[in-house]
C-alpha positions as CSV (number, residue, x, y, z in Angstrom):
1,M,60.9,197.7,29.4
2,P,61.8,194.6,31.6
3,Q,65.5,193.8,32.1
4,L,67.0,190.4,31.5
5,P,67.7,188.4,34.7
6,P,71.2,189.1,36.1
7,E,72.5,185.7,35.2
8,Y,72.1,186.6,31.5
9,L,74.2,189.7,31.8
10,D,77.9,190.4,31.7
11,P,78.9,191.1,35.3
12,Q,80.6,194.3,34.1
13,T,77.4,195.7,32.5
14,P,77.0,199.3,33.6
15,P,73.9,200.0,35.7
16,D,72.6,202.5,33.2
17,V,72.6,200.1,30.3
18,E,69.2,198.5,29.6
19,V,69.5,194.9,28.3
20,T,66.2,193.3,27.2
21,D,64.9,190.6,24.8
22,R,62.0,192.8,23.8
23,I,61.7,194.8,20.6
24,P,61.6,198.5,21.6
25,P,58.6,200.5,20.5
26,R,58.7,202.2,17.1
27,Y,59.9,205.8,17.1
28,A,56.8,207.2,15.6
29,D,57.7,211.0,15.5
30,P,59.1,211.8,12.0
31,T,60.1,215.3,13.2
32,M,62.4,213.9,15.9
33,G,60.8,216.3,18.2
34,V,61.9,219.4,16.3
35,E,59.3,221.8,15.0
36,V,60.3,223.2,11.5
37,A,58.2,225.6,9.4
38,A,57.4,224.4,5.9
39,A,59.9,225.6,3.3
40,D,58.7,228.2,0.9
41,D,60.8,227.0,-2.0
42,A,61.2,223.5,-3.4
43,A,64.3,221.7,-2.2
44,A,67.2,221.4,-4.6
45,H,67.5,217.7,-3.8
46,A,64.1,216.0,-3.8
47,L,65.3,212.7,-2.5
48,V,68.5,211.7,-0.6
49,T,69.2,208.2,0.7
50,V,71.7,206.9,3.2
51,G,72.2,203.2,3.9
52,D,74.1,200.0,3.2
53,S,74.2,197.5,0.4
54,L,70.5,197.4,-0.2
55,T,70.5,201.2,-0.7
56,H,73.8,201.1,-2.7
57,G,72.3,198.8,-5.3
58,M,74.1,195.5,-4.7
59,S,73.0,192.3,-6.4
60,S,74.9,189.1,-7.5
61,A,77.6,190.1,-4.9
62,A,78.4,193.4,-6.7
63,V,77.2,197.0,-6.9
64,F,76.7,197.4,-10.7
65,H,73.2,198.3,-11.8
66,T,72.9,201.3,-9.5
67,D,70.2,202.6,-11.8
68,L,68.1,199.7,-10.5
69,S,68.7,200.3,-6.8
70,W,65.6,201.1,-4.9
71,P,66.4,204.8,-4.5
72,A,66.8,205.1,-8.3
73,V,63.5,203.3,-8.9
74,V,61.7,205.5,-6.4
75,A,63.2,208.6,-7.9
76,R,62.0,207.6,-11.4
77,S,58.6,206.9,-10.0
78,L,58.5,210.4,-8.5
79,G,59.9,212.0,-11.6
80,V,62.9,213.5,-9.8
81,D,66.7,213.4,-10.3
82,L,68.8,211.1,-8.2
83,P,72.5,211.1,-9.1
84,V,74.1,207.6,-8.4
85,P,77.7,206.4,-8.6
86,I,78.4,204.1,-11.6
87,Y,80.8,201.1,-11.4
88,G,82.4,199.5,-14.5
89,G,85.0,196.7,-14.8
90,P,85.3,193.6,-16.9
91,L,82.6,191.8,-15.0
92,G,80.6,195.0,-14.3
93,G,80.5,196.1,-10.7
94,L,82.4,196.0,-7.4
95,P,83.7,193.8,-5.8
96,F,82.8,190.6,-7.8
97,N,79.8,190.3,-10.1
98,I,78.7,186.6,-10.1
99,E,76.2,187.2,-12.8
100,G,78.9,189.0,-14.9
101,L,81.2,186.0,-14.4
102,L,78.5,183.5,-15.6
103,R,77.7,185.7,-18.6
104,G,81.4,185.8,-19.5
105,L,81.6,182.0,-19.4
106,Q,78.4,181.8,-21.5
107,A,79.8,184.2,-24.1
108,K,83.0,182.1,-24.3
109,F,81.5,178.6,-24.4
110,G,77.8,179.0,-25.1
111,D,75.0,177.2,-23.4
112,Q,76.6,173.7,-23.6
113,L,80.1,172.4,-22.9
114,N,81.8,169.7,-24.9
115,P,84.7,167.7,-23.3
116,L,87.4,170.0,-24.6
117,E,85.6,173.0,-23.2
118,F,85.3,171.4,-19.8
119,V,89.1,171.3,-19.8
120,A,89.4,174.9,-20.9
121,M,86.8,176.3,-18.6
122,P,89.1,176.6,-15.5
123,L,91.6,178.7,-17.5
124,E,88.8,181.0,-18.7
125,L,87.4,181.2,-15.2
126,H,90.8,182.2,-13.9
127,R,91.2,184.8,-16.6
128,L,87.9,186.5,-15.9
129,C,88.6,186.6,-12.1
130,D,92.1,187.9,-12.6
131,D,90.9,190.6,-15.0
132,N,88.4,191.8,-12.4
133,E,91.0,191.9,-9.7
134,D,93.5,193.7,-12.0
135,Y,90.9,196.3,-13.0
136,W,90.1,197.4,-9.4
137,E,93.6,197.1,-8.1
138,R,95.8,198.4,-10.9
139,G,93.5,199.5,-13.8
140,D,91.0,202.2,-14.3
141,G,89.1,201.1,-11.1
142,A,92.1,202.0,-9.0
143,R,92.1,205.6,-10.2
144,P,90.9,208.4,-7.9
145,P,87.1,208.7,-8.1
146,R,85.4,211.5,-9.9
147,T,84.5,214.5,-7.7
148,D,82.4,216.6,-10.0
149,I,79.1,214.8,-9.2
150,R,77.6,215.0,-5.7
151,Y,75.6,211.8,-5.4
152,A,72.1,211.8,-3.8
153,N,72.2,208.1,-3.2
154,L,74.8,207.8,-0.4
155,G,74.4,204.1,0.2
156,I,77.7,202.2,0.8
157,Y,77.6,198.4,1.0
158,G,78.7,196.9,4.4
159,W,78.1,200.2,6.2
160,D,76.5,200.3,9.7
161,V,75.3,203.2,11.9
162,R,78.8,203.9,13.3
163,D,80.3,204.0,9.8
164,C,77.5,206.4,8.7
165,L,78.5,208.8,11.5
166,S,82.3,208.6,11.4
167,Y,83.8,206.7,8.4
168,T,85.0,209.5,6.1
169,A,86.5,209.6,2.6
170,A,89.9,210.4,4.2
171,V,89.7,207.2,6.3
172,A,88.9,205.1,3.2
173,A,91.8,206.7,1.3
174,A,94.2,206.1,4.2
175,R,93.2,202.5,4.5
176,I,93.7,202.0,0.7
177,A,97.2,203.6,1.0
178,A,98.1,201.6,4.1
179,A,97.3,198.2,2.5
180,P,98.7,198.3,-1.1
181,A,97.0,195.7,-3.4
182,H,99.0,192.8,-4.7
183,D,98.3,190.4,-7.5
184,D,97.1,187.1,-6.1
185,L,97.5,184.0,-8.3
186,L,93.9,182.9,-7.5
187,G,92.6,186.4,-6.8
188,A,89.1,187.4,-7.7
189,V,87.8,189.9,-5.2
190,P,90.0,193.1,-5.2
191,S,91.8,194.3,-2.1
192,N,90.2,197.2,-0.2
193,D,87.0,196.9,-2.2
194,N,84.8,198.3,0.5
195,D,87.1,201.4,0.9
196,I,87.1,201.8,-2.9
197,A,83.3,201.9,-2.8
198,A,83.2,204.3,0.1
199,R,85.6,206.7,-1.5
200,S,83.7,206.7,-4.7
201,V,80.6,207.8,-2.9
202,L,82.1,210.3,-0.3
203,A,85.0,211.9,-2.2
204,P,82.8,214.5,-4.0
205,F,81.9,215.9,-0.5
206,G,85.5,216.3,0.7
207,P,88.0,214.2,2.7
208,S,86.3,214.9,6.1
209,A,82.8,213.8,4.9
210,A,81.1,210.7,6.3
211,Q,77.6,209.7,5.0
212,I,75.7,211.9,7.4
213,D,78.0,214.8,6.6
214,A,77.4,214.3,2.9
215,A,73.7,214.5,3.5
216,R,74.1,217.7,5.6
217,S,76.2,219.1,2.7
218,L,73.3,218.5,0.3
219,G,70.9,220.1,2.7
220,D,73.1,223.1,3.0
221,G,73.3,223.2,-0.8
222,G,69.7,223.9,-1.5
223,G,67.8,221.6,0.9
224,I,66.5,218.1,0.8
225,G,62.9,217.2,0.2
226,T,63.0,213.7,1.7
227,L,65.9,212.1,3.5
228,V,65.7,208.3,4.0
229,I,68.1,206.6,6.3
230,A,67.9,202.8,6.0
231,Q,70.3,200.6,7.9
232,I,69.5,196.8,8.0
233,K,71.5,195.0,10.6
234,E,71.1,192.1,12.9
235,D,72.2,194.1,15.9
236,V,70.7,197.5,16.4
237,S,71.6,199.9,19.2
238,D,70.5,203.4,20.3
239,G,73.1,204.7,17.8
240,C,70.4,204.8,15.2
241,V,68.1,206.8,17.3
242,C,71.0,209.2,18.0
243,M,71.6,209.5,14.3
244,L,68.0,210.3,13.6
245,H,68.0,212.9,16.4
246,Q,71.0,214.4,14.7
247,C,69.0,214.6,11.5
248,G,66.3,216.4,13.4
249,R,68.7,219.0,14.9
250,D,70.4,219.5,11.6
251,R,67.0,220.0,10.0
252,A,66.5,223.1,12.1
253,Q,70.1,224.3,12.5
254,H,71.8,223.5,9.2
255,G,69.2,223.7,6.5
256,L,68.8,219.9,6.2
257,H,65.1,219.7,5.3
258,V,63.9,216.3,6.4
259,V,60.4,215.2,5.5
260,G,60.9,211.6,6.6
261,C,63.6,209.5,8.3
262,C,63.1,205.7,8.4
263,H,65.1,202.9,10.0
264,V,64.6,199.3,9.0
265,A,66.0,196.6,11.3
266,R,65.9,193.0,12.2
267,H,66.2,192.8,15.9
268,A,68.0,189.8,17.4
269,T,66.3,188.2,20.4
């Protein structure tokens, strides 16, 4: 693949780093170059998904209807089980459900606003936002997540390839502890919301588990029928290919039965 001209490169670019404006060819081998015999028994986990907000089930700026995330829809279509995390709260979801906010205002004032309601609306808007912040920072949403269900949808919003490999439940818990939440007068989005979400997904697999470790744990616990890894990012590096190669190795060495790995990306040019 042709390199960019030297004038486009950082002068400190290592000689073994290939910098190009061309989209690399698709990695077409679903086995990652590892030959694995077909399993005799059906996998305990028919579908496991790893990804970011799209996989997690985010819409209207919040993860709330995780039963409508694409992994859940695919699982229902296949007739298989796919445990997903569930998020509550006064607006429904984490970090801030715009649809829930609008429905709350509609429930209070109806479809039309009279002049007095125009005056009262900012106070109601503040109450709804503050209730959402309080729930996730000091209410039930701030409690330790449940650990009795090991989720097969391992998506976490905002995650990238590096997080998938190394951002563990312990890291998320430490970041929450290091930055205690405080009640903001005009607060709406809770503090540490991304770490709250990460801990809710990863905690059932132990403090040292990142997304890829959680998938390996499910593979060790009865096997995986299909593992889908979907990371959608503007900037994509060879880290994704390394992760997929890791899946291939784990497939043979750790009981992680992978029928298909896919990576979706928008390449910046």
